N, C-alpha and C positions, 0 to 999 in steps of 0.2 A: 604760447607754449602750453599753458594750462589747459586751454580749450582742446588743443591737439592731443594732449595726454588723456583727457576725459574721453574724447572720441575713440582714441586707440584702445583704451581700457574697455570701453563699451563694446567695440567690435570683437575684442578677444572674448569677452564674457558671453556675447551672443553666440559666437562660434562654439564656445565650450558647451553652452546649453544645447545648441543644435546637435552637437555630436552625441549627446546623451539620448537623442531620439532615434538613432540609427544603430544597427549592429556594427561592430561587436561591443558597443558601450551602453545599449539601452537597458541592460540588466542593472547597471549602476544607478540609473535614474529610478528604476523601480525599487531597488533596495533602499534608496533614500526616502522614497514615498511610503513604502510598506513596512520598513523596519525589519529587525531580526526575526527569523522564523519562529513560530510558536503554534500550539494547537488551536489558537484562536485567530489564525490568519484569514478565516472566512469573513472576519469583520472588516478587513482592509484590502484584501486582494479581490480581483474580479472573480465572480462565481457564476455558475449555471445551476438553476434549480433542478432537483431530482424529485419529481412528484411522487407522493406515496399512494395516490388514487383515492384518498379519503374513505377508505374502507378498512380501517385497522383491525387486525386480528390480535387481540390482546393476549399476552402470556398469562395463563391461569396460575393462581398461586397454589403451591403445594400445601397440604394440611399442616406441614411443619415449617411453613414460611417464616423465616427469621426467628425460629424457636430453638435451633441448634447452635450452640456457641462454638466459634472457632477458637482454638487454644490461644491463651493470652500471648504467648511468645510469638506466634505467627501473626496474630491480629495487630500486635504492637509494630511489627515490621511493615504491615500494610498501612496502618494509620500514620506512620511517620515517614512515609515514602512519597509524599505529595500525590497520593491517590485521590482521584475525583469520583470514581465509580468502581464498585466491585460487585459482580453478579455471578451467581451460580444457578444454573438451570439443570434439572434432572428429569428425565422422562417427559420432556416438554412442559415442565412446570417450574415456576420461580421458586427456588428453595431458599435463596439468600440474596439480599439486595441492600446495599449501603452506599450512600452518597456523602460527600464531604465538602466543607467550605463553601456552602451556598449552591453547590452543584445539585441538580435534581434529575428526575427521569426525563425531563424535557430539555435538558441542556445539551446543546450541540458541541461536539468536540472533533478536532481534526484527527485523521487516522495516521498521517504520515505514511510509511511504507506498508502498513496493513492493507492499503488500497491495492497493492500489487496483486494480491490474491483475487480481488474482484476482477481485475483485468484478465487474469488467468482463466477464470470461469467464463468470461465473455469469449475468450478464444475457444474454450471447449464447446460453447454453444454454437459458435461459428462453424466449428468442425462438424458438429452434429447436424447442422442445417445445410451443410455443403457449401457454405459461403467461403470457408477455408477448406481446400482440398485435402491437405495432409500437413502434419507437423513437420514433415521432411521437405515441404515446399521451401524454395529460396525466398528469403525476406524481400529480395528485389522484385518479386512478383507484385508486391504491394507498395513498396517504398523505393522510389526511383534511385535514390542515392546508393542503395545497396545492390545496384547492378554493376557497380564499379569495382574493378580489380578484385582483390581477395575478399572484399565485402560480399561479393556475389556468392561466395561459398557458405555464407551463414544461413542456417535454416531457422524456421520459427521455433523449433524445439531448442535450439541453442540459446535463443533469447529467453525462453521459458525457464531454462535451467541455469541461467547466469553463466553461460560458457561461450559467449559470442567471440571472445578474444579481441575485442576492440580496445582502443586507447582510452576509453572512459575510465577515470580514476575516482572511485568513490571517496577516498580520503583526501582529495585535493581541497585544501582550505583557502586557496588563493582567490582573489577577487576576479581574476581573469580566466579561471579554469572552467571546464565544461560543467562541473557540479554547480557552481554559482550561476552560470548562464541557464542551466536547466530549470532552476527554481525561480529565477527572476527575469529572464529574457522575455521579449515581446512575442516571439514566435518559436514554439517548441520544434517545429520542423527545421527551422534554421539551425538550431543547436544540434539536432540529429545529423544534419548534413556536415557537421564538423567532425563527426566520428570517423575514425580510420581503423583498418585492420592492424592489429599488433602481433597476434600469434594465431595459430590454427584454431578454428572453432571446434567445440564439442570435445575438448580434451581436459582443460583445467577449469575448475569452478572459481569464479571471482565475482564477488557481489558488485553489481553495476546497476544503478538506477537508470542509467541510459538505456539498458536493455529493455526495461519495462516501458520506457517512453516510446521506443521504436515499436513495441507490441501495441501500444495505444494507437499509433498511426496505422498499423496493420488492421486493427479492429475497426477504426473509422473507415478505412478504404473497403474492407470486406462487407460491412453492413451499410455503408453510405449514410450513417447517422452518427450523432455525437455520443460520446461515452456516457454522458449524463442521461440522455434519452434512452439508451440501451439499458442502463442500470435501473431506470424507472420501469421500463417495459418488462424486463426479464427477472427482476428481483423485487424491487420495492412494492410494486403493485400486486403481483401474485402472492407475495409473502405477507401482505397486509401490514406493511410498516406503519408504526404509530405516528411518525412525523415525516414531513418532507426533509430531504437532505440537500446538501450542496456539494459541488465539486469545484475546486479552484481552477481557474483558467490562466493561460499565459497573458502577458500584458496587452496584447491586441485582441484578446478573447477569441482566438482562432482554434485553440486546442485545449482540452483538459490536460492538467498535469497528471498524466496517467500513472506516474511512478509513485505518487504520494498522497493524493489530496482529496479523498472522499471525506465528508464531514457529516456526522449523524449522531443520533442519541444512543446511549448504551444498550437499550433493549433492542434496537434495530441492528446494532452490530451483532447481537446474539443470533439473529436470523441467518447470518452468513456462517456462524458456528454450526447451526443445524445442517446446513448444506455440507459442511465437512463431516459432520457426524453421520449423516445418512447417505453419503456418496451422491449428493446432488438432489435429494428429494426434499420437498416441503409438503407435509401432510399427504403423503402418498403420490404426489405429482412430481415427475422427474423434470426438474428445471435445468439441470446440467447433466450431460450424459454420464451414466454411472461409470463406464470404463475409463472415461477421461478423469473423473474425480479420483478414482482409485490410483491411477498413475500419478496424478498431480500431487497427491498426499503421500506418495511413496518416495523414498530417496533415489536420486539419480546416481546410483552407486557405480555406474560406469565412468563417472568423472573423478578426477584427482583433485585433492585439496593441497595446493602448493604451500599453504601456511602451516600444514601439519605433516610435512615430509612426503607429500604425494599419496597420502592415505585415501581410500575410497570415500566418497561423500556419503554420509549417513544422516545428514541433517537438513537436506533441502531437496524439494521436488520441483514442481512447476509453479514457482512463485509462492509456494507454501513452505514453512519451516516444519521440521520434525524435532521436537524437544525430547531427547532421550533421557528419561528420568524414572528411576525405580522400576526398571524392566518394561516400561511403556515407551512407545514412540508416539508422542502426542502431536497431531497436526495442529499448526497454529498460524495465525495471521499476526505479523509482528511489525510494529511501527516505532519510530524514534520517540524517545522520552517515555516509553512504556505503554504503548497502545497494543493490547493483546486480546486475541480471541483464540481460545483453546477448545479442542474437541477431545474429550476423554471417552473413547469408545468402550473401554472396559466398564465404565459406569453409566453409559448413555447420558453423558453430561457435557455441559458447555460452561466455560468461564469467560467472562469479559472483565478486563481491567483497563481503565483509562486514567491518565494522569500526566504528571510532569517530572518524572524521574530524571536525574542527571545520568548521563551515559558514563559507565564505569568500565573497568577492564573486563573483557569477555572471557567466558569459560566455554571453549569449543564453539565459538561464535554466538553464544547466548549471553544475554545479560543475566547475572546470577539471580536476579529477582524472579525470573521465570520459575525457578524451583520453589520459591516461597509461595507464589500464587497457586501453583498446582498442589502443593502440600496443604495449603489452607483449604482448598476445595475438597481434596480427598478426605480431610479430617471430618467433614460434615456430610459427605455423600453416603447414601444408604447402600 
């Protein structure tokens, strides 16, 4: 009897472990192996290298570099908020730079959803090169699953503006939901194929990381290359990034996690801020089409925001946020736990803030700390 019991238990155990290697349960195995998400997931998750080209273009220091003090009240908020890096660049020069808790200029940090803006810019490049015909193209031209039913009505533009109308629920905290699968599953395309149409596209804004992951598949199909290779070719090398970067992959190393997972150093995040600031230019060279960048960093005001009584959207463009503060609409890249890149056009300035802030109650979809970082930079900008 004991022998039979052992054999029976072993069979059940083997079967259970085996299930964890196939969808829809493979994401549970990866969660056990990788642990809870953090800005240091590049240490445990599969990654693909994003080469910088070994020809760094260093940010020059302003003559007032680190000589102008941020007011104590604002600095105290930054210092106490689990900040790892805080940079202010004006007129192409480093004006202020501070690192915390052992973090340095060469420390890699995860972007979380700030990466969405990089995907948007790759879409813009694809559009400019004719690899993507139009933002009004059906997504089904690139992703087979989106040829089915009402999914066939979704355009690339609807994904860019978070108005796809699919059933992807960003706030789903369950272990079996699409959000968990998107971060931990073996194959991102498998997860995308679970998405269904819920409401008409192009009407209501609703934040969905799934929309960006579908965009990632569109980019892969349009260019025939990986997102990491494209990021290296179109951004890191021509902008002279100081360090190589990494992008997190799904469990089977098939696709980049397009919705979240660029990993780089603070000074290189600032280079994407320059593209926001200059409408796609780097040192006079147009890397992303100007018209696209202008549209991407303008609000998709034709959309309604159901969370605020159907008001017009004034805070989101094509995978870029617009922080409305002190009469300015500040384009930004925004990631979980406080990964921010801001472009203050009124001052020709860029702000980078990386860290591990706890998510708190939003103000008009913004973490309140956004206002602190912008105010701190404004206090020292010339």
